C-alpha positions in Angstrom: -170.8 102.5 250.9 -168.4 105.4 251.1 -166.0 103.3 253.1 -166.1 100.6 250.5 -165.5 103.1 247.7 -162.6 104.6 249.6 -161.1 101.1 250.1 -161.5 100.3 246.4 -159.8 103.5 245.4 -156.9 102.9 247.7 -156.5 99.3 246.4 -156.4 100.6 242.8 -153.8 103.2 243.7 -151.6 100.6 245.4 -151.9 98.2 242.5 -151.1 101.0 240.1 -148.1 102.0 242.1 -146.9 98.4 242.1 -147.2 98.1 238.3 -145.3 101.4 237.8 -142.6 100.1 240.1 -142.3 96.9 238.2 -142.2 98.6 234.8 -139.6 101.1 235.9 -137.4 98.5 237.5 -134.4 98.0 235.2 -134.0 94.5 233.6 -131.3 92.3 234.8 -128.6 91.2 232.4 -130.2 87.8 232.2 -133.6 89.3 231.4 -132.2 91.6 228.8 -130.5 88.8 227.0 -133.5 86.5 227.1 -135.7 89.4 225.7 -133.1 90.0 223.0 -133.0 86.3 222.0 -136.8 86.1 221.8 -137.0 89.2 219.6 -133.9 88.9 217.3 -133.0 85.2 216.9 -136.3 84.2 215.2 -136.1 87.2 212.8 -132.5 86.3 211.9 -133.4 82.7 211.3 -136.4 83.6 209.1 -134.3 85.9 206.9 -131.4 83.5 206.8 -133.6 80.7 205.5 -135.3 83.1 203.0 -131.9 84.2 201.6 -130.5 80.6 201.6 -133.4 79.4 199.5 -132.8 82.3 197.0 -129.0 81.6 196.9 -129.5 77.9 196.1 -132.2 78.7 193.5 -130.1 81.2 191.7 -127.0 78.9 191.9 -128.9 76.1 190.1 -130.4 78.4 187.4 -127.6 80.7 186.4 -127.9 79.4 182.8 -131.7 79.1 182.8 -133.2 81.7 180.3 -136.3 81.9 182.4 -134.2 83.4 185.2 -132.3 86.0 183.1 -134.5 89.0 184.1 -134.4 88.0 187.8 -130.6 87.5 187.7 -130.1 90.9 186.0 -132.3 92.6 188.6 -130.4 91.0 191.4 -127.1 92.1 189.9 -128.4 95.7 189.8 -129.6 95.5 193.4 -126.2 94.1 194.6 -124.1 96.3 192.3 -122.3 93.4 190.6 -121.5 92.4 187.1 -120.5 88.7 187.1 -122.3 85.5 188.2 -119.5 84.8 190.6 -119.9 88.2 192.3 -123.7 87.7 192.5 -123.4 84.3 194.3 -120.9 85.9 196.7 -123.4 88.6 197.4 -126.4 86.3 197.8 -124.9 83.6 200.0 -126.0 84.4 203.6 -123.3 84.3 206.3 -123.8 82.4 209.5 -126.6 83.3 211.8 -124.2 83.5 214.8 -122.5 86.5 213.3 -125.7 88.3 212.6 -127.0 87.7 216.1 -123.7 88.8 217.7 -123.6 92.0 215.6 -127.2 92.7 216.6 -126.4 92.3 220.2 -123.3 94.6 220.0 -124.8 97.3 217.8 -128.2 97.5 219.6 -126.9 97.0 223.2 -129.0 93.8 223.4 -132.0 95.5 221.8 -132.1 98.4 224.2 -130.5 101.2 222.2 -132.4 104.2 221.1 -131.9 103.2 217.5 -133.7 100.0 218.1 -136.5 101.3 220.3 -137.3 104.3 218.1 -136.4 103.0 214.7 -136.2 99.1 214.9 -132.6 99.6 213.6 -130.7 96.7 215.1 -127.4 97.2 213.3 -126.8 100.9 213.5 -127.3 101.4 209.8 -126.9 105.0 208.7 -129.2 106.8 206.3 -128.0 109.0 203.4 -131.4 109.4 201.8 -133.6 112.2 203.1 -136.7 110.7 201.5 -136.6 107.4 203.4 -137.9 106.9 207.0 -135.1 107.8 209.4 -134.3 109.4 212.8 -131.5 111.7 213.8 -128.8 110.1 215.9 -127.8 111.6 219.2 -124.5 112.7 217.9 -123.0 114.7 215.0 -119.9 114.5 212.8 -118.6 118.1 212.9 -121.6 120.2 211.9 -123.4 117.3 210.1 -126.3 115.4 211.6 -126.0 111.6 211.6 -129.2 109.9 210.4 -130.2 106.3 211.0 -132.6 104.3 208.9 -136.0 103.5 210.4 -137.5 100.1 209.7 -141.0 98.8 209.7 -140.0 95.5 211.3 -137.1 93.6 212.8 -137.0 91.3 209.8 -136.7 94.3 207.4 -133.7 95.5 209.5 -132.1 92.1 209.2 -132.7 91.9 205.4 -131.1 95.3 204.9 -128.2 94.3 207.0 -127.5 91.2 204.9 -128.0 93.3 201.7 -125.4 95.9 202.9 -122.8 93.2 203.7 -123.7 91.6 200.3 -122.9 94.7 198.2 -120.7 97.1 200.1 -117.2 97.4 198.7 -115.9 97.4 202.3 -116.8 93.8 202.7 -115.6 92.3 199.5 -113.0 90.1 201.2 -115.7 89.0 203.7 -117.8 87.8 200.7 -115.0 86.0 199.1 -114.1 84.2 202.3 -117.7 83.1 203.1 -117.7 81.1 199.8 -114.9 79.0 201.2 -115.9 78.7 204.8 -118.8 79.1 207.2 -116.5 79.3 210.2 -117.8 82.4 212.0 -114.5 83.0 213.8 -112.6 83.3 210.5 -115.3 85.4 208.9 -115.5 88.0 211.6 -111.9 89.0 211.1 -113.0 90.4 207.7 -115.6 92.7 209.4 -113.0 95.2 210.7 -114.4 97.9 208.5 -117.9 97.6 210.0 -116.8 99.5 213.1 -114.3 102.2 214.1 -112.8 99.5 216.4 -111.1 98.0 213.4 -109.5 94.6 214.1 -110.8 94.7 217.7 -114.3 94.5 216.4 -113.7 91.0 215.1 -112.2 90.0 218.4 -115.2 91.2 220.3 -117.6 89.4 218.0 -115.6 86.2 218.5 -115.9 86.6 222.3 -119.6 87.5 222.0 -120.3 84.3 219.9 -118.4 82.0 222.2 -119.5 83.4 225.6 -123.2 83.5 224.6 -123.1 80.3 222.6 -124.5 82.0 219.6 -122.7 79.3 217.5 -125.7 77.1 218.4 -127.8 79.1 215.9 -125.6 77.7 213.1 -126.4 74.1 213.8 
């Protein structure tokens, strides 16, 4: 009986060691990308569809008295005054851009911002009363804070809202009313990153190499 118990304990230890080894083994690039796609692409697609329905609904009812309160509320949310500005804010940009930015900003969903705060796009926090985490770096003596989200979809929604109302992306919003071409649009995202114009170039390469354009079909 003692021999049997000893053998059982040894078997459990070996199995446990094997599991730990598997868990600690770093993911290959292929595995990392597959995991990223399974996590992020569905969330982006869901939020895109949700925003597209809203955009089309508001577009058709700008002069409908029943929508006046809703429209005014949206104008407040997106910090705009005219109907034209509101539509520019509400229209969702191509999924391929969102997925490419998510990949770049979260290092394929492996960054600390993502694992600790479900923050896919590196969105900063300036409100001490909202859920957030401290970044691993500072600007001078100031701590950089990043928003913490309850879900991936919440992170995607906030990202679309930020691009829909930030003054830095006004030209981006104007252009997306004329085209859905991701390669033209990313050129207007130079202010999203300290990389400037190079950021758009890297997004273009990311979309093409990983065939993210297929998400726009």
